[in-house]
C-alpha positions as CSV (number, residue, x, y, z in Angstrom):
1,X,0.0,0.0,0.0
2,X,1.5,3.3,-1.1
3,X,0.5,6.7,0.4
4,X,1.4,8.4,-3.0
5,X,-1.0,6.1,-5.0
6,X,-3.8,6.6,-2.5
7,X,-3.3,10.4,-2.5
8,X,-3.3,10.5,-6.3
9,X,-6.6,8.5,-6.5
10,X,-8.1,10.8,-3.8
11,X,-7.2,13.9,-5.5
12,X,-8.5,12.7,-8.9
13,X,-11.8,11.6,-7.4
14,X,-12.2,14.8,-5.4
15,X,-12.0,16.8,-8.6
16,X,-14.4,14.5,-10.4
17,X,-16.8,14.8,-7.4
18,X,-16.8,18.5,-7.5
19,X,-17.4,18.5,-11.2
20,X,-20.4,16.1,-11.0
21,X,-23.2,18.1,-9.7
22,X,-25.6,15.2,-9.5
23,X,-23.2,13.4,-7.1
24,X,-22.2,16.6,-5.3
25,X,-25.8,17.4,-4.3
26,X,-26.4,14.0,-2.7
27,X,-25.1,14.8,0.7
28,X,-27.8,17.5,1.0
29,X,-30.6,14.9,0.8
30,X,-30.3,13.5,4.3
31,X,-30.0,17.0,5.7
32,X,-33.3,18.1,4.1
33,X,-34.9,14.9,5.5
34,X,-33.6,15.8,8.9
35,X,-35.0,19.3,8.7
36,X,-38.3,18.0,7.6
37,X,-38.5,15.5,10.4
38,X,-37.4,18.1,12.9
39,X,-40.0,20.6,11.8
40,X,-42.9,18.1,11.5
41,X,-42.1,16.2,14.7
42,X,-43.5,17.0,18.1
43,X,-40.7,16.8,20.6
44,X,-38.0,14.0,20.6
45,X,-38.0,11.9,17.4
46,X,-38.4,8.1,17.7
47,X,-35.3,6.1,17.2
48,X,-36.7,4.6,14.0
49,X,-36.7,8.0,12.4
50,X,-33.1,8.6,13.5
51,X,-32.1,5.4,11.7
52,X,-34.1,6.2,8.7
53,X,-31.9,9.3,8.3
54,X,-28.9,7.1,8.9
55,X,-30.0,4.6,6.2
56,X,-30.7,7.3,3.7
57,X,-27.2,8.9,4.4
58,X,-25.5,5.6,3.9
59,X,-27.5,4.5,0.9
60,X,-27.9,7.8,-1.0
61,X,-24.6,9.3,-0.1
62,X,-22.2,6.5,0.6
63,X,-23.3,3.7,-1.7
64,X,-24.5,6.0,-4.5
65,X,-21.5,8.2,-4.6
66,X,-18.9,5.4,-4.8
67,X,-20.9,3.3,-7.2
68,X,-21.4,6.3,-9.5
69,X,-17.7,7.2,-9.5
70,X,-16.7,3.6,-10.3
71,X,-19.4,3.2,-13.0
72,X,-18.3,6.4,-14.6
73,X,-14.8,5.1,-14.8
74,X,-16.1,1.8,-16.1
75,X,-18.1,3.7,-18.8
76,X,-15.1,5.7,-19.8
77,X,-13.0,2.5,-19.9
78,X,-10.4,3.9,-17.4
79,X,-11.4,1.5,-14.5
80,X,-9.8,-1.5,-15.9
81,X,-6.6,0.4,-16.5
82,X,-6.5,1.5,-12.8
83,X,-7.1,-2.0,-11.7
84,X,-4.2,-3.3,-13.8
85,X,-2.0,-0.6,-12.7
86,X,0.6,-1.1,-9.9
87,X,-1.9,0.1,-7.4
88,X,-3.2,-2.7,-5.2
89,X,-6.7,-3.5,-4.2
90,X,-6.3,-1.7,-0.9
91,X,-4.8,1.3,-2.6
92,X,-7.8,1.6,-5.0
93,X,-10.4,0.9,-2.3
94,X,-8.9,3.3,0.3
95,X,-8.1,6.1,-2.3
96,X,-11.7,6.0,-3.8
97,X,-13.3,5.7,-0.3
98,X,-11.8,8.8,1.2
99,X,-13.9,11.4,-0.7
100,X,-17.1,9.2,-0.1
101,X,-16.1,8.9,3.6
102,X,-15.6,12.6,4.0
103,X,-18.9,13.6,2.5
104,X,-20.6,10.8,4.4
105,X,-19.3,12.0,7.7
106,X,-20.2,15.6,7.0
107,X,-23.7,14.8,5.8
108,X,-24.5,12.4,8.6
109,X,-23.1,14.7,11.4
110,X,-25.1,17.7,10.0
111,X,-28.3,15.5,9.9
112,X,-27.9,14.1,13.4
113,X,-27.1,17.5,14.8
114,X,-30.5,18.7,13.4
115,X,-32.6,15.8,14.9
116,X,-30.4,15.2,18.0
117,X,-27.1,13.4,18.1
118,X,-27.1,12.4,21.8
119,X,-28.4,8.9,21.2
120,X,-25.4,8.2,19.0
121,X,-22.7,9.4,21.5
122,X,-22.0,5.9,22.8
123,X,-19.0,3.6,22.0
124,X,-21.2,0.7,21.1
125,X,-23.4,2.9,18.8
126,X,-20.4,4.6,17.1
127,X,-18.9,1.1,16.4
128,X,-22.3,0.2,14.9
129,X,-22.3,3.3,12.6
130,X,-18.7,2.5,11.5
131,X,-19.8,-1.0,10.6
132,X,-22.8,0.3,8.7
133,X,-20.7,2.6,6.8
134,X,-18.3,-0.2,5.8
135,X,-21.2,-2.3,4.7
136,X,-22.7,0.4,2.4
137,X,-19.4,1.5,1.2
138,X,-18.2,-2.1,0.2
139,X,-21.7,-2.8,-1.3
140,X,-21.4,0.4,-3.4
141,X,-17.9,-0.5,-4.6
142,X,-19.0,-4.0,-5.6
143,X,-21.9,-2.7,-7.6
144,X,-19.8,0.1,-9.1
145,X,-17.2,-2.5,-10.2
146,X,-19.7,-4.5,-12.4
147,X,-22.0,-1.8,-13.4
148,X,-21.4,-0.9,-17.1
149,X,-22.7,2.6,-17.0
150,X,-23.8,5.4,-14.6
151,X,-27.4,5.0,-15.8
152,X,-27.3,1.4,-14.9
153,X,-26.4,2.2,-11.3
154,X,-29.8,3.9,-10.8
155,X,-31.6,0.5,-10.8
156,X,-29.0,-1.0,-8.4
157,X,-29.3,2.1,-6.1
158,X,-33.0,1.7,-5.8
159,X,-32.5,-2.0,-4.6
160,X,-29.9,-0.9,-2.1
161,X,-32.2,1.9,-0.8
162,X,-35.2,-0.3,-0.6
163,X,-33.6,-3.4,0.8
164,X,-31.1,-1.8,3.2
165,X,-31.4,2.0,3.4
166,X,-35.1,2.3,4.1
167,X,-35.6,-1.0,6.2
168,X,-36.8,0.9,9.3
169,X,-39.8,2.0,7.4
170,X,-41.3,-1.5,7.7
171,X,-41.9,-0.8,11.4
172,X,-44.2,2.0,10.4
173,X,-46.5,-0.3,8.5
174,X,-47.9,-1.9,11.6
175,X,-46.7,-5.5,11.1
176,X,-46.7,-7.5,14.1
177,X,-43.4,-8.9,15.5
178,X,-43.1,-12.6,14.7
179,X,-44.4,-12.6,11.2
180,X,-42.1,-13.9,8.4
181,X,-41.5,-10.5,6.9
182,X,-40.5,-8.9,10.3
183,X,-38.4,-11.9,11.3
184,X,-36.4,-11.5,8.0
185,X,-36.3,-7.6,8.3
186,X,-35.0,-7.8,11.8
187,X,-31.8,-9.5,10.7
188,X,-31.0,-6.6,8.3
189,X,-28.1,-4.3,9.3
190,X,-30.2,-1.2,10.1
191,X,-32.7,-3.1,12.2
192,X,-29.8,-4.7,14.2
193,X,-28.4,-1.2,14.7
194,X,-31.8,0.0,16.1
195,X,-31.8,-3.1,18.4
196,X,-28.3,-2.1,19.5
197,X,-29.6,1.1,21.0
198,X,-31.6,-0.8,23.6
199,X,-29.8,-4.2,23.8
200,X,-27.8,-5.1,26.8
201,X,-25.5,-7.3,24.7
202,X,-23.1,-6.8,21.8
203,X,-24.8,-9.4,19.7
204,X,-26.5,-7.0,17.2
205,X,-23.1,-5.5,16.5
206,X,-21.8,-9.0,15.7
207,X,-24.5,-9.3,13.1
208,X,-23.8,-6.0,11.6
209,X,-20.1,-7.1,11.4
210,X,-21.2,-10.2,9.4
211,X,-23.1,-8.1,6.9
212,X,-20.0,-5.8,6.5
213,X,-17.8,-9.0,6.0
214,X,-20.3,-10.4,3.3
215,X,-20.2,-7.1,1.5
216,X,-16.4,-7.2,1.6
217,X,-16.5,-10.7,0.1
218,X,-18.9,-9.3,-2.6
219,X,-16.4,-6.5,-3.4
220,X,-13.5,-9.0,-3.6
221,X,-15.4,-11.3,-6.0
222,X,-16.4,-8.3,-8.2
223,X,-12.8,-7.0,-8.2
224,X,-11.4,-10.4,-9.3
225,X,-14.1,-10.6,-12.1
226,X,-13.1,-7.2,-13.4
227,X,-9.4,-8.2,-13.4
228,X,-10.0,-11.4,-15.3
229,X,-12.6,-10.2,-17.8
230,X,-11.4,-10.0,-21.4
């Protein structure tokens, strides 16, 4: 892993990020949602809405930004050249994740400050947020590696948002605990993060870590596929 290579990738992506208005405006979306919830809510917001903002930030900002950046390089046929360059897998992942990580932190911090950041100022919760970030980041990288164009990422992003980003919304549908749908939904990373808020154990954190590990494997498989494609 070379600092110079990571820095070069970061500087290039930062310039591309600032030029792409569609991507540059993504961090504003969770902030607007937080302002809406804060204005329409009466008193303290329920934890479900807090994590709906977290889910939107990680799906709309983290996953969408990184998959769009990678898909754009794929579309311009520069991604394969980067992967076949002396830069290692870690150089590429870290270099391309720095811009996404920076805007994610700024967007999430601003959003949570609006609705109340106090519930998230605990070590266990912070660790959960870090693992959630890694899950959505690696998921976005994996999708971006095999997406052939920026337009193609729109369909994938919708799946990421519905399945993982907006999972807490299922609790607003009035479904009873114990049903098949709720049992499956409860194992998803954001639902485990909500459970972490009130759980007396670290078990939900372990489940989120498994999701992040699975996303890492998905990214590795996609990376190997891009390297071996003719």
